[in-house]
C-alpha positions as CSV (number, residue, x, y, z in Angstrom):
1,X,0.0,0.0,0.0
2,X,1.6,3.3,-1.1
3,X,1.8,6.6,0.8
4,X,-1.5,7.9,-0.6
5,X,-3.1,10.8,1.3
6,X,-6.0,8.5,2.5
7,X,-3.5,6.0,3.8
8,X,-1.6,8.7,5.7
9,X,-4.9,10.0,7.1
10,X,-5.8,6.6,8.3
11,X,-2.4,6.1,10.0
12,X,-2.7,9.6,11.5
13,X,-6.1,8.7,12.9
14,X,-4.7,5.4,14.4
15,X,-1.8,7.2,16.1
16,X,-3.9,10.1,17.4
17,X,-6.6,7.7,18.6
18,X,-4.1,5.3,20.3
19,X,-2.4,8.2,22.1
20,X,-5.7,9.6,23.2
21,X,-6.8,6.2,24.5
22,X,-3.7,5.8,26.6
23,X,-4.2,9.1,28.3
24,X,-7.9,8.5,28.7
25,X,-7.2,5.2,30.5
26,X,-4.7,6.9,32.8
27,X,-7.2,9.7,33.4
28,X,-10.0,7.3,34.3
29,X,-7.7,5.4,36.6
30,X,-6.8,8.5,38.5
31,X,-9.5,11.2,38.2
32,X,-7.4,13.7,40.1
33,X,-5.0,13.9,37.2
34,X,-7.2,16.1,35.0
35,X,-4.3,16.8,32.7
36,X,-4.5,13.2,31.4
37,X,-8.1,13.8,30.3
38,X,-7.1,17.1,28.6
39,X,-4.3,15.2,26.7
40,X,-6.9,12.6,25.7
41,X,-9.3,15.3,24.5
42,X,-6.5,16.9,22.5
43,X,-5.6,13.7,20.7
44,X,-9.3,12.9,20.2
45,X,-9.8,16.2,18.4
46,X,-6.7,15.5,16.3
47,X,-8.1,12.1,15.4
48,X,-11.3,13.6,14.3
49,X,-9.6,16.3,12.3
50,X,-7.3,13.8,10.6
51,X,-10.3,12.0,8.9
52,X,-12.6,15.0,8.6
53,X,-10.3,17.3,6.6
54,X,-8.5,16.2,3.4
55,X,-6.8,19.6,2.9
56,X,-3.7,18.8,5.0
57,X,-1.3,21.7,4.5
58,X,-4.0,24.2,3.9
59,X,-6.8,25.8,5.8
60,X,-9.6,26.3,3.3
61,X,-12.3,26.3,6.0
62,X,-12.4,28.3,9.2
63,X,-13.2,25.0,11.0
64,X,-9.7,23.7,10.2
65,X,-7.7,26.3,12.2
66,X,-10.4,26.2,14.9
67,X,-10.1,22.4,15.3
68,X,-6.3,22.2,15.2
69,X,-5.8,25.2,17.5
70,X,-8.4,23.8,19.9
71,X,-6.4,20.6,20.1
72,X,-3.2,22.5,20.7
73,X,-4.9,24.6,23.4
74,X,-6.1,21.5,25.2
75,X,-2.7,20.1,25.2
76,X,-1.1,23.3,26.4
77,X,-3.6,23.6,29.3
78,X,-2.8,19.9,30.2
79,X,0.9,20.7,30.3
80,X,0.4,23.6,32.6
81,X,-1.8,21.5,35.0
82,X,0.8,18.8,34.8
83,X,3.4,21.4,36.0
84,X,1.1,22.5,38.8
85,X,0.4,25.9,37.3
86,X,-2.8,27.8,36.6
87,X,-4.6,26.4,33.6
88,X,-4.8,29.5,31.4
89,X,-3.2,33.0,31.3
90,X,-4.5,36.0,29.4
91,X,-1.7,35.8,26.8
92,X,-2.6,32.2,26.2
93,X,-6.2,33.2,25.4
94,X,-4.9,35.5,22.7
95,X,-2.7,32.8,21.2
96,X,-5.6,30.3,21.3
97,X,-7.9,32.4,19.2
98,X,-5.2,33.8,16.9
99,X,-5.4,31.1,14.1
100,X,-9.2,31.2,13.8
101,X,-9.4,35.0,14.2
102,X,-6.7,35.4,11.5
103,X,-8.7,33.2,9.1
104,X,-12.0,35.0,9.8
105,X,-10.6,38.5,9.6
106,X,-8.7,37.9,6.4
107,X,-11.7,36.2,4.8
108,X,-14.0,39.1,5.8
109,X,-11.4,41.6,4.5
110,X,-11.6,39.9,1.1
111,X,-8.2,38.3,1.0
112,X,-7.8,35.5,-1.5
113,X,-7.7,31.8,-0.5
114,X,-3.9,31.6,-0.8
115,X,-3.4,34.7,1.4
116,X,-5.9,33.4,4.0
117,X,-4.2,30.0,4.0
118,X,-0.8,31.6,4.5
119,X,-2.0,33.8,7.4
120,X,-3.8,30.9,9.1
121,X,-0.8,28.6,8.7
122,X,1.6,31.1,10.2
123,X,-0.8,31.9,13.1
124,X,-1.3,28.2,13.9
125,X,2.5,27.6,13.7
126,X,3.0,30.5,16.1
127,X,0.4,28.8,18.4
128,X,2.4,25.6,18.5
129,X,5.8,27.4,18.8
130,X,4.5,29.3,21.9
131,X,3.5,25.9,23.4
132,X,7.0,24.6,22.8
133,X,8.5,27.8,24.2
134,X,6.5,27.3,27.4
135,X,8.0,23.8,27.8
136,X,11.5,24.9,27.2
137,X,11.3,27.8,29.6
138,X,9.6,26.0,32.5
139,X,10.5,22.9,34.5
140,X,13.9,21.4,35.0
141,X,16.2,23.1,32.4
142,X,18.3,20.0,31.9
143,X,15.5,17.4,31.8
144,X,16.0,15.4,28.6
145,X,12.3,14.5,28.7
146,X,11.2,18.1,28.8
147,X,13.5,18.8,25.9
148,X,11.9,15.9,23.9
149,X,8.4,17.4,24.6
150,X,9.5,20.9,23.6
151,X,11.3,19.5,20.5
152,X,8.3,17.6,19.4
153,X,6.0,20.6,19.7
154,X,8.6,22.8,17.9
155,X,8.8,20.1,15.1
156,X,5.0,20.4,14.6
157,X,5.3,24.2,14.4
158,X,7.9,23.9,11.7
159,X,6.2,21.1,9.8
160,X,3.0,23.2,9.6
161,X,4.9,25.8,7.5
162,X,6.4,23.3,5.0
163,X,3.7,23.8,2.3
164,X,4.4,27.6,2.4
165,X,8.0,27.0,1.1
166,X,8.6,27.3,-2.7
167,X,8.6,23.6,-3.5
168,X,9.0,22.5,-7.1
169,X,5.7,21.2,-8.4
170,X,6.9,17.6,-8.5
171,X,8.0,17.8,-4.8
172,X,5.1,19.7,-3.4
173,X,3.4,16.5,-2.2
174,X,6.5,15.7,0.0
175,X,5.6,18.7,2.2
176,X,2.2,17.2,2.9
177,X,3.8,13.8,3.6
178,X,6.2,15.5,5.9
179,X,3.3,17.0,8.0
180,X,1.8,13.5,8.4
181,X,5.1,12.0,9.4
182,X,5.9,14.7,11.9
183,X,2.4,14.5,13.3
184,X,2.7,10.8,14.0
185,X,6.3,10.7,15.3
186,X,5.7,13.8,17.5
187,X,2.5,12.3,18.9
188,X,4.3,9.1,19.9
189,X,7.2,11.2,21.4
190,X,4.8,13.4,23.3
191,X,2.9,10.5,24.8
192,X,5.9,8.4,25.8
193,X,7.8,11.4,27.2
194,X,5.0,12.7,29.3
195,X,4.3,9.2,30.7
196,X,8.1,8.7,31.4
197,X,8.3,12.2,33.0
198,X,5.4,11.3,35.3
199,X,7.0,8.0,36.2
200,X,10.2,9.8,37.0
201,X,8.4,12.2,39.3
202,X,6.7,9.3,41.0
203,X,10.0,7.6,41.5
204,X,11.5,10.8,42.9
205,X,8.5,11.2,45.3
206,X,9.0,7.6,46.6
207,X,12.7,8.3,47.0
208,X,11.9,11.4,49.0
209,X,9.4,9.5,51.2
210,X,12.0,6.8,51.9
211,X,14.5,9.5,53.1
212,X,12.0,11.6,55.0
213,X,10.5,11.2,58.5
214,X,6.8,11.0,58.0
215,X,5.8,12.6,61.3
216,X,8.0,15.7,61.2
217,X,8.9,16.2,57.6
218,X,12.6,16.3,58.4
219,X,15.1,13.9,56.9
220,X,15.6,10.5,58.4
221,X,19.0,9.0,59.2
222,X,19.3,7.6,55.7
223,X,18.2,10.8,54.1
224,X,20.7,12.8,56.2
225,X,23.6,10.5,55.1
226,X,22.6,10.7,51.5
227,X,22.2,14.5,51.6
228,X,25.6,15.0,53.4
229,X,27.4,12.9,50.8
230,X,27.3,15.7,48.3
231,X,29.5,17.9,50.5
232,X,32.4,16.0,52.2
233,X,34.0,19.2,53.4
234,X,34.2,20.5,57.0
235,X,30.9,20.9,58.8
236,X,29.4,21.6,62.2
237,X,27.4,18.8,63.6
238,X,24.7,19.1,66.3
239,X,22.8,16.2,68.0
240,X,19.8,17.4,70.0
241,X,17.6,15.3,72.4
242,X,14.4,16.4,73.9
243,X,14.6,16.2,77.7
244,X,12.2,13.9,79.6
245,X,10.3,13.0,76.5
246,X,8.9,9.8,78.0
247,X,7.3,11.9,80.7
248,X,5.7,14.1,78.0
249,X,4.2,11.0,76.3
250,X,3.0,9.6,79.7
251,X,1.3,12.9,80.7
252,X,0.0,14.1,77.4
253,X,-0.2,10.9,75.3
254,X,1.6,10.1,72.2
255,X,-0.4,12.6,70.2
256,X,1.0,15.3,72.5
257,X,4.5,13.9,72.1
258,X,4.0,14.0,68.3
259,X,3.0,17.6,68.5
260,X,6.2,18.4,70.5
261,X,8.3,16.6,67.8
262,X,6.7,18.6,65.0
263,X,7.1,21.9,66.9
264,X,10.7,21.2,67.6
265,X,11.3,20.6,63.9
266,X,9.5,23.8,63.0
267,X,11.5,25.9,65.5
268,X,14.7,24.3,64.4
269,X,14.1,24.9,60.7
270,X,13.3,28.5,61.5
271,X,16.8,29.0,62.9
272,X,18.9,27.1,60.4
273,X,20.8,28.9,57.6
274,X,20.5,27.9,54.0
275,X,22.1,24.7,53.1
276,X,21.8,23.2,56.6
277,X,20.4,19.7,57.0
278,X,17.9,18.7,59.7
279,X,17.1,15.0,60.4
280,X,15.2,13.0,63.0
281,X,17.7,10.3,63.9
282,X,15.2,8.3,65.9
283,X,12.7,8.8,68.7
284,X,13.2,12.2,70.2
285,X,16.8,12.7,68.9
286,X,17.6,15.0,66.0
287,X,20.7,15.7,64.0
288,X,21.8,18.9,62.3
289,X,24.6,19.3,59.8
290,X,26.0,22.8,59.0
291,X,28.3,22.7,56.0
292,X,31.3,25.0,56.4
293,X,30.4,26.0,59.9
294,X,33.3,26.6,62.4
295,X,33.0,25.1,65.9
296,X,32.3,28.5,67.5
297,X,29.5,29.3,65.0
298,X,28.0,25.8,65.5
299,X,28.0,26.1,69.3
300,X,26.4,29.6,69.1
301,X,23.6,28.1,66.9
302,X,23.2,25.2,69.3
303,X,22.6,27.7,72.1
304,X,20.1,29.6,70.0
305,X,18.3,26.4,69.4
306,X,18.2,25.5,73.0
307,X,16.8,28.9,73.9
308,X,14.2,28.8,71.1
309,X,13.0,25.4,72.2
310,X,12.8,26.1,75.9
311,X,11.6,29.7,75.8
312,X,7.9,28.9,75.0
313,X,5.9,25.8,75.9
314,X,4.3,23.9,73.1
315,X,0.5,24.6,72.9
316,X,-1.4,21.3,72.9
317,X,-5.2,21.4,73.0
318,X,-6.0,23.3,76.2
319,X,-2.6,22.7,77.8
320,X,0.9,24.0,77.3
321,X,3.7,21.4,77.2
322,X,7.0,22.7,78.7
323,X,10.0,21.4,76.6
324,X,13.8,21.7,77.0
325,X,16.5,20.1,74.9
326,X,20.1,18.9,75.5
327,X,22.6,19.4,72.7
328,X,25.9,18.0,71.8
329,X,28.2,19.7,69.3
330,X,31.1,18.4,67.2
331,X,33.0,19.3,64.1
332,X,33.4,17.1,61.1
333,X,36.8,17.4,59.4
334,X,37.0,17.5,55.7
335,X,36.8,13.9,54.3
336,X,35.7,12.5,57.6
337,X,32.6,10.3,57.7
338,X,29.5,11.9,59.0
339,X,28.9,8.8,61.3
340,X,32.1,9.5,63.2
341,X,31.2,13.2,63.7
342,X,27.7,12.3,64.9
343,X,29.2,9.8,67.3
344,X,31.3,12.5,68.9
345,X,28.4,14.9,69.1
346,X,26.3,12.1,70.6
347,X,29.0,11.6,73.3
348,X,28.9,15.4,74.0
349,X,25.1,15.1,74.2
350,X,25.5,12.4,76.9
351,X,27.7,14.8,78.9
352,X,25.0,17.5,78.6
353,X,22.4,15.0,79.8
354,X,24.4,13.8,82.8
355,X,25.3,17.4,83.7
356,X,21.6,18.2,84.3
357,X,20.0,18.5,80.9
358,X,18.9,21.7,79.1
359,X,22.4,22.7,78.1
360,X,25.0,22.5,75.3
361,X,28.2,20.6,75.3
362,X,31.0,20.7,72.7
363,X,33.1,17.6,71.9
C-alpha cells in the first residue's frame, strides 16, 4: 500500500486515537490527574480532524484552524496543570484564538484563498511554537524528557509551515507527507515522554518519602547520610535530644508527644541557615549538619536552638507542654565520615544529659 493521502490520514487517525486512548485510560484510573483527560481530549480532536479534513497543509475552511488550534490549546492547558500551574493565562487566550481569528478577519477583508491560508498557517505555527517555548522555559532546564516534549512541539510548528515553502511542483506532495510523518512521530514522542516524566516524578517522590521522616517532615537518618554525601568538606554537627520525652508521652499521650516533635522541627528549621540539613535520627533525637560552619558558630547556633525550644511551651489542646533540649556539638573534618562526627556529638550530648540537661556541650 503506497503513501497515498487517504493512507496517511488513516495512520494519522490510528496514532492520534491510540495516544488519546492511553491518556484516557490513565485519566480514568486517577481522576485527580485532570491533565490526562485534557491530553486525551486533545488527541481525540486531532483524530477527528485527521479524517474530517482532506486539505492537510491548507486551511480552506475556518473549521480547520479552529479544530487544530483547539487541540493545541487543550494540550497546552494539560501541560500547565501537569506542571502544577494555573490552567490558562491571558496571553494564552490571545494565542488560542489567533489562528481562527486570523482566518476569519482575512476572509472578511476579502483576501484571496492563498493569502488566507498563509495567514492561518503562520498563526497556527505560532500557536504551537508558543507551546514549545513554554515547555523549554519551564520545568527542570536540563531534563531530557522536557527537551523531547518541547522539541516535538517545535517540530510540529515547523512542519506546519512546510507547504508555504517554494517547493518544485513535482515535490510539493512531499511537504504534505512531511506533515503527516511529523504528526505521527511527534504524537508518539509526546505521549511516551509525558508518561516517562510522570514515572520519573513518582520515583523521585518515593525516594523522598524513603528518606523523610513521615511525622516531622525532616530527613531521616538515611536521608541525612545521602544529603551530606554531596559535600564532604568541614561541617558543624549538632545532635539534640528532647529532655524527659517519655514523661511528656506519659502525661499528654503520644499525640501530645508527636505535637512536640513537630514543633521542635518547626522551631529548628526557622533558625537554620540555607544549606543546613535537619534530620530526625530516631525517637526524640535530632541531628543537624551545617556545611562550612566553624566550631564556635556551631556552638552559638546550638545555644540559640536550646533557647528557642525552651523559651515557649508547646501549645497542645487546652494545655501547654514545657519542653527543654540537651545538645551535643562536634566538628566534622574534611573527608571524615558523618557517622564519626555524629558519634562525637552524641557523646557530648550524653555529657549534657548527665550534667543536668537543658544545656549545650561541645566535643
